[in-house]
Structure formats: C-alpha cells, structure tokens
ROTOR-291254 format. One line per field, with one value per residue (C-alpha): residue in one letter; residue number from 1; x, y, z. Coordinates in Angstrom, 1 decimal, padded with zeros to 4 digits, m for minus. Each point is the difference from the previous one (the first is absolute). Layout:
N
code: a	...
pos: NUM	...
px: X	...
py: Y	...
pz: Z	...
! end
This chain:
317
code: m	s	e	l	r	s	c	l	i	v	g	a	g	m	a	g	l	t	a	a	g	v	l	r	q	s	g	w	d	v	v	l	l	d	k	g	r	v	p	g	g	r	m	a	t	r	h	q	g	k	v	h	f	d	h	g	a	q	f	f	t	v	r	d	s	r	f	r	a	a	v	d	r	w	k	a	s	g	w	v	k	p	w	f	t	q	d	g	h	t	r	y	r	g	n	n	g	m	a	a	i	m	q	e	i	a	r	p	l	n	v	k	t	a	t	t	v	d	r	i	q	t	s	e	t	g	w	r	i	r	t	g	a	g	e	e	f	s	a	d	a	l	m	l	t	p	h	a	p	q	s	l	a	l	l	t	g	c	i	d	r	m	p	a	k	v	l	s	g	l	e	g	i	e	f	n	p	c	f	a	l	l	a	t	l	s	g	p	s	g	v	p	a	p	g	c	v	r	p	r	t	g	p	i	g	f	i	a	d	n	t	q	k	g	i	s	d	g	a	a	a	l	t	i	h	a	t	a	a	f	t	r	t	n	f	d	m	p	r	e	e	l	a	r	v	l	f	a	a	a	a	p	w	l	g	s	k	v	l	a	w	q	l	h	s	w	k	y	s	q	p	i	t	v	c	t	r	p	f	i	y	t	a	q	p	e	p	l	a	f	a	g	d	a	f	g	g	p	r	v	e	g	a	f	l	s	g	m	e	a	a	g	r	i	a	a	g
pos: 1	2	3	4	5	6	7	8	9	10	11	12	13	14	15	16	17	18	19	20	21	22	23	24	25	26	27	28	29	30	31	32	33	34	35	36	37	38	39	40	41	42	43	44	45	46	47	48	49	50	51	52	53	54	55	56	57	58	59	60	61	62	63	64	65	66	67	68	69	70	71	72	73	74	75	76	77	78	79	80	81	82	83	84	85	86	87	88	89	90	91	92	93	94	95	96	97	98	99	100	101	102	103	104	105	106	107	108	109	110	111	112	113	114	115	116	117	118	119	120	121	122	123	124	125	126	127	128	129	130	131	132	133	134	135	136	137	138	139	140	141	142	143	144	145	146	147	148	149	150	151	152	153	154	155	156	157	158	159	160	161	162	163	164	165	166	167	168	169	170	171	172	173	174	175	176	177	178	179	180	181	182	183	184	185	186	187	188	189	190	191	192	193	194	195	196	197	198	199	200	201	202	203	204	205	206	207	208	209	210	211	212	213	214	215	216	217	218	219	220	221	222	223	224	225	226	227	228	229	230	231	232	233	234	235	236	237	238	239	240	241	242	243	244	245	246	247	248	249	250	251	252	253	254	255	256	257	258	259	260	261	262	263	264	265	266	267	268	269	270	271	272	273	274	275	276	277	278	279	280	281	282	283	284	285	286	287	288	289	290	291	292	293	294	295	296	297	298	299	300	301	302	303	304	305	306	307	308	309	310	311	312	313	314	315	316	317
px: m018.5	m001.0	m000.6	003.2	000.4	003.7	002.6	003.6	001.2	003.6	000.7	m001.5	m000.1	m003.1	m001.3	000.6	m001.4	m003.1	m000.6	000.4	m002.5	m002.6	000.5	m000.1	m003.3	m001.3	000.9	003.2	003.1	002.8	003.8	002.3	003.7	002.4	003.8	000.1	000.3	m003.4	m002.8	m000.4	002.2	000.8	m002.2	003.1	001.3	003.5	000.5	003.1	m001.0	m002.4	001.0	m002.3	000.2	m002.7	002.5	m002.4	m003.4	m000.2	m003.8	m003.1	m003.0	m003.6	m002.0	m002.1	m003.1	001.0	003.4	m001.6	m002.2	003.1	001.9	m003.0	000.2	003.8	m000.5	m002.7	002.4	002.8	002.3	000.2	000.0	000.0	003.4	m000.7	m002.3	001.2	m001.8	m003.3	001.3	000.8	003.3	m000.4	002.8	000.0	m000.5	003.1	001.6	m001.2	001.0	m002.2	m003.1	001.0	000.7	m003.5	m001.6	002.1	m000.9	m003.1	001.6	002.3	003.2	003.3	002.9	003.7	m001.1	001.7	m001.8	002.5	m002.2	m003.5	m001.6	m003.4	m001.6	m003.0	m002.1	001.5	003.3	002.8	002.7	003.3	001.9	003.7	m000.3	m001.6	m003.6	m002.8	m003.3	m002.8	m003.3	m002.6	001.0	003.0	000.5	003.4	000.5	003.7	001.3	m000.5	003.6	000.1	m003.3	001.1	003.2	m002.0	m002.0	002.9	m001.0	m003.5	000.4	m000.2	m003.6	m001.2	m001.9	002.2	m002.2	000.5	003.8	000.0	m002.1	002.5	003.1	m001.1	000.0	003.1	001.0	002.1	002.6	000.5	002.7	m001.3	002.5	m001.0	001.7	m000.2	000.8	001.3	m002.9	m002.9	000.2	m000.4	m002.9	m003.0	m003.3	m001.9	003.3	000.7	001.5	000.5	003.2	m000.6	003.5	002.8	000.2	m002.7	m003.6	m001.6	001.1	m002.2	000.6	m001.5	000.1	m002.2	m002.1	m000.8	001.4	003.4	001.1	002.9	002.4	m000.9	000.0	000.1	m000.9	001.7	m001.2	002.2	m001.5	m000.5	002.5	002.7	m000.7	000.0	003.3	001.8	m001.5	003.5	001.7	001.6	m002.4	002.3	000.3	m003.7	m000.6	002.5	m001.7	m003.5	000.9	001.7	m003.2	m002.1	002.1	m002.5	m002.5	002.1	000.1	002.1	002.9	m000.4	000.6	m000.7	m001.2	m000.9	m000.8	m002.8	m000.3	m003.4	000.6	m003.7	m001.3	m002.8	m001.4	000.5	m001.8	m003.2	m002.6	m003.2	m002.0	m000.2	001.3	001.0	m001.8	000.4	m001.4	003.0	001.8	m002.0	m002.0	002.6	m000.3	002.6	m000.7	001.8	000.5	001.2	m003.6	m002.2	002.1	003.3	m001.3	m000.9	m003.7	000.8	001.5	m003.0	m002.5	002.1	000.0	m003.7	m001.0	002.4	m001.4	m003.5	001.1	001.5	m003.1	m002.1	001.8
py: 023.7	m003.2	m003.2	m001.8	m003.5	m000.9	m000.4	m000.7	m001.8	m000.2	m003.0	m003.5	m001.0	m000.7	003.6	000.5	m003.3	000.4	003.6	m001.2	m002.8	002.4	002.5	m002.7	m001.3	003.6	000.1	001.9	m000.4	m000.7	m000.6	m001.0	000.6	m001.8	m000.1	m003.6	m003.1	m001.3	001.8	m000.2	002.6	m001.3	m003.0	m001.5	m003.6	m001.1	m003.2	m002.2	m003.2	m001.8	002.3	003.0	002.9	002.5	002.8	002.9	m000.2	m003.4	m000.2	002.1	000.2	001.0	002.5	002.0	m001.6	001.4	m001.6	m003.2	m000.2	000.2	m002.6	m002.4	000.3	m000.7	m003.0	m001.4	000.4	m001.8	003.0	000.2	m002.3	000.5	m000.3	000.2	001.9	002.3	002.5	m000.8	000.8	m002.5	000.6	m000.7	m000.8	m000.4	m003.6	000.3	003.0	003.5	001.3	m002.7	001.7	003.3	m001.7	m001.4	003.3	001.7	m002.6	001.9	003.4	002.0	m000.1	001.0	m001.4	000.8	003.6	002.8	003.3	002.8	003.1	001.0	003.1	001.5	000.6	001.9	m003.1	m001.6	m001.7	m001.2	m002.5	m000.7	m003.2	m000.7	m001.9	003.0	m001.2	002.6	m000.6	002.5	m000.1	002.3	m001.0	m001.3	m002.2	m000.4	m003.0	000.0	001.0	003.7	001.1	m001.7	001.5	003.5	m000.5	m001.0	003.2	002.4	001.6	001.1	m000.1	003.8	m000.1	m002.4	001.1	000.5	m002.2	m002.9	000.4	000.2	m003.1	m001.9	001.4	m001.2	m003.7	m002.0	m003.6	m002.5	m002.0	m003.7	m002.6	m003.3	m002.8	m003.0	m003.3	m003.5	m002.7	m003.6	m001.4	001.0	003.2	000.4	002.5	m001.3	m000.7	001.5	001.3	003.4	001.6	003.5	000.3	002.1	001.6	000.6	001.2	m002.4	000.9	m003.0	m003.3	m002.0	m003.6	000.1	m003.8	m000.4	002.9	m002.2	002.1	m001.7	m003.6	m001.9	001.2	003.0	003.4	002.8	003.7	001.9	003.5	002.4	002.5	003.6	001.3	m002.4	000.6	003.8	000.0	m002.4	000.8	000.6	m003.0	m002.5	m002.8	m002.8	001.7	000.5	m003.7	m001.1	002.1	m001.1	m003.7	000.1	001.4	m002.5	m003.0	m001.4	m000.4	m001.1	m003.7	m000.9	001.3	003.1	m001.0	003.3	003.5	003.3	003.4	002.4	003.5	001.6	003.7	000.6	m003.0	001.2	003.4	001.3	003.3	m000.3	002.3	000.1	m000.1	m003.1	001.9	003.6	001.5	003.3	001.5	002.3	000.2	m002.9	m002.9	m001.8	m002.6	m001.5	m003.5	m002.8	m001.5	003.3	001.2	m002.9	m001.5	m001.8	m003.3	m001.8	000.6	003.7	000.3	m001.8	002.3	003.1	m001.0	m000.8	003.3	002.1	m001.6	000.9	003.6	000.2	m001.5	002.5	002.8
pz: m016.3	m001.9	001.9	001.0	m001.5	000.0	002.7	000.3	003.2	001.0	002.1	m000.4	003.7	002.0	m000.1	m003.7	m001.1	002.1	m001.3	m003.6	000.5	001.5	m002.8	m002.7	001.4	m000.4	m003.7	000.4	m002.2	002.4	m000.5	002.8	m000.1	002.3	000.1	001.2	m002.2	001.4	001.8	003.7	001.8	003.5	m000.7	m001.3	m000.6	m001.1	m001.9	m000.1	m001.7	002.4	002.8	000.5	002.5	000.9	000.7	000.5	001.6	001.7	000.5	000.3	002.3	m000.6	002.1	m002.4	m001.7	m003.4	000.1	001.3	m003.1	m002.2	002.1	m000.2	m003.8	000.1	002.2	m002.3	m002.9	001.8	000.2	003.8	003.0	003.8	001.5	003.8	002.4	002.8	002.1	m001.7	m003.5	m002.6	m001.8	m003.8	m002.4	m003.8	m001.1	m002.2	001.8	000.6	m003.4	m001.7	001.5	m001.6	m003.4	000.0	000.9	m002.7	m002.7	m001.5	000.4	m002.3	002.0	m001.6	002.1	m000.2	m000.7	001.8	000.1	m001.0	m000.1	000.9	m001.5	m000.3	m003.4	m001.3	000.5	003.2	000.6	m002.2	001.1	m001.7	000.9	000.1	m003.3	m001.7	000.0	000.6	001.7	000.6	001.9	001.6	003.6	001.8	003.1	001.7	002.3	000.6	003.4	000.7	m000.5	m003.3	m001.1	000.9	m002.0	m003.1	000.2	000.0	m003.2	001.3	003.8	000.2	m001.3	002.6	003.1	003.1	002.2	m002.5	000.2	003.8	000.2	m002.1	001.6	003.4	m001.0	001.1	m000.5	001.8	m002.1	000.3	m001.0	m001.3	000.2	m002.0	000.9	m001.5	002.5	m000.4	002.0	002.4	001.9	003.7	m000.4	002.0	m001.7	m001.7	m001.6	001.6	003.0	001.3	002.1	003.1	m000.1	m002.5	m003.6	m001.4	m000.1	m001.7	m001.4	m002.4	m001.2	m003.5	m000.2	003.1	m001.3	m003.0	m002.9	m000.5	m000.6	001.4	002.7	002.2	m001.6	002.5	m000.2	002.8	000.4	002.0	002.4	m001.2	002.5	m001.1	m003.7	000.4	002.0	m002.3	m003.4	m001.6	001.7	m002.5	m000.8	001.1	003.4	000.2	m000.8	002.6	002.8	m001.0	m000.3	003.4	001.5	m001.8	001.1	002.5	m002.9	m002.9	000.8	m003.1	m002.0	m002.2	m003.6	m001.7	000.9	m001.5	001.6	m001.1	001.3	000.3	000.4	000.5	001.8	002.4	000.6	003.5	m000.4	m002.0	m001.5	002.0	m003.3	m002.2	m003.0	m001.1	m002.9	m001.8	m003.2	m000.3	m002.3	m001.4	001.6	002.2	002.8	002.3	001.5	001.8	003.4	001.4	m000.4	000.6	002.9	000.1	m001.2	m003.2	000.8	000.4	m003.4	m001.5	001.7	m001.0	m003.6	000.0	001.5	m002.1	m003.1	001.1	000.5	m003.4	m001.6	001.7	m001.9
! end
C-alpha cells in the first residue's frame, strides 16, 4: 500500500482540531467537517449582543506536560487566562470565551462548518464522505471524533467489515446528558467570587457567572448546568417547566431579576464510561481512528491528548 498522505476528520472539537494540526505539521492534507456553525464542539460560547455565555465546558485544567506546552502557547498568544485555582490546579478559561480558543486553533486549518455528514463509505483508495448538501470528500484515512453512538451511526454502511473488538470498545462508551440554562440578569448575581458555585444538593450541578468570569460585559450572565441525574430523568419535560424548576433551585445565587433566558440540551455532555486507551485505531476496512474525551479522559485535556496520539498513529501508517 502507498504511503498515506490525506485524512478526513469528522468533528472540529478539541480532539479533531488537535489531530488536524499534528497531521498538517507532518505534511498531510487534512479536511475537517463539522455540523456546527463554528468549530469547538462542547467548547461552546453563546452571544447575545454584549452578553456572552460559555454554555458547554466552563474551564480546563493542565496535568500533562504535552498539554501544558500547548496552553503556554495559547497564554502567550492571549487566547486563555487563569480563572481560579483549586486543589492545586489552575482553572483556565478563554480570554473571549471557550469557543474563541477553538476558533484560533482552527484558523490555519481547512475546516468546513455547517456541514452534516450524510454517508461514509470505503473506496479503492481509502474513504469517501458524502454530505447532506451533496458534497463529496475523499482521503486515505479517516478520523471520527463525534460521540461514540454518533460515530457508529455514521459507519452503518461498512460496520460489518470492522473488527469486533473495535465495535465492542465503542459500544461500551456511555455519556451523561446535561441541561444548560442561560440567564441574563438585571444586575449583579449572588454567585460568590470568583464567579462559580457547586450546589451540594438539588437539580443544579454548577453555576457560572460569565460576567465575573470576565467574558461578558454588563449585568450578570449565568450559565446554570443541571445535574446528570436531573437531566436524564427530565429530558422530555417542557422547557418552561424545566426553567421554572432550575430557577427555583438557583434562587439563592440569582441576586437580581431574570430578564431573559434560553435552554440548551447537551445529549452527550460528559463520558461516564471511557475507553482505557487514548484512541481506537483499525486498518480494516481502511485506516480509521476514533478519538475524543471518551478515550483520553473526560476533560478538555483528555480530548487534546487523544487527538494528538490518534494523529500520530495515523501518520505512522
């Protein structure tokens, strides 16, 4: 077989963007396809005028030296800042929101957003992808970074040709869901400095004040994350009722009147059962890797390391 030199990556979150950067530095031709309007995945930020909400990942920490080297570059470029330190680990946030970090990482890469993958097939020379808009892309190798259930669904046409151990590894991965209630207040919130709180009981798992955090101007902008248990039990509850329950539980930390709100549902928020390997790779039916935080660990850093190592494996052929 000839040397592999091109790769398609589905998903432009941390794992996909990191992998693309590694392969690009090695001289590979890489195209990323993402269904979102902007790259980032769960490193997501909503904008309403001057009001900004990080509504997915709220921060990240650094433990591995390889990730630390990348974060040091991001700090030097003004992309990230420390938010607070707890348990010996600094919590970092994007200087202009978590999504802004991803947009900077994606800038030199060939990322096609608002692109839904409709069909994945093998070809005589590797992989071929057809999008919902009828575009076609082909490459020697393929990397899938969506959540495992979504990746398996994309491979329906060739799943019978994949090794059983690969399928079993993917099928064992499970995720927690999470509601994100975004609230604009008339004035300051009651969230204590540095702008976050973890209620010990009730339906709320985490509240962040994006204004104290430093990414939003004006009155307080709260991100209220529900617990996995509450979200799973009430996933089909009407949104108005969900908001009523969550605002009632958040009352001790609101501090001001709610002027506007919106609710986002993360069906796949955080992996609860993860693969023990940093990625899954198979050469059958064609070179294919799976990466993401369900492999490298349920953190931003885990997704970064998973993408880095998966790209290295693809490059090795």
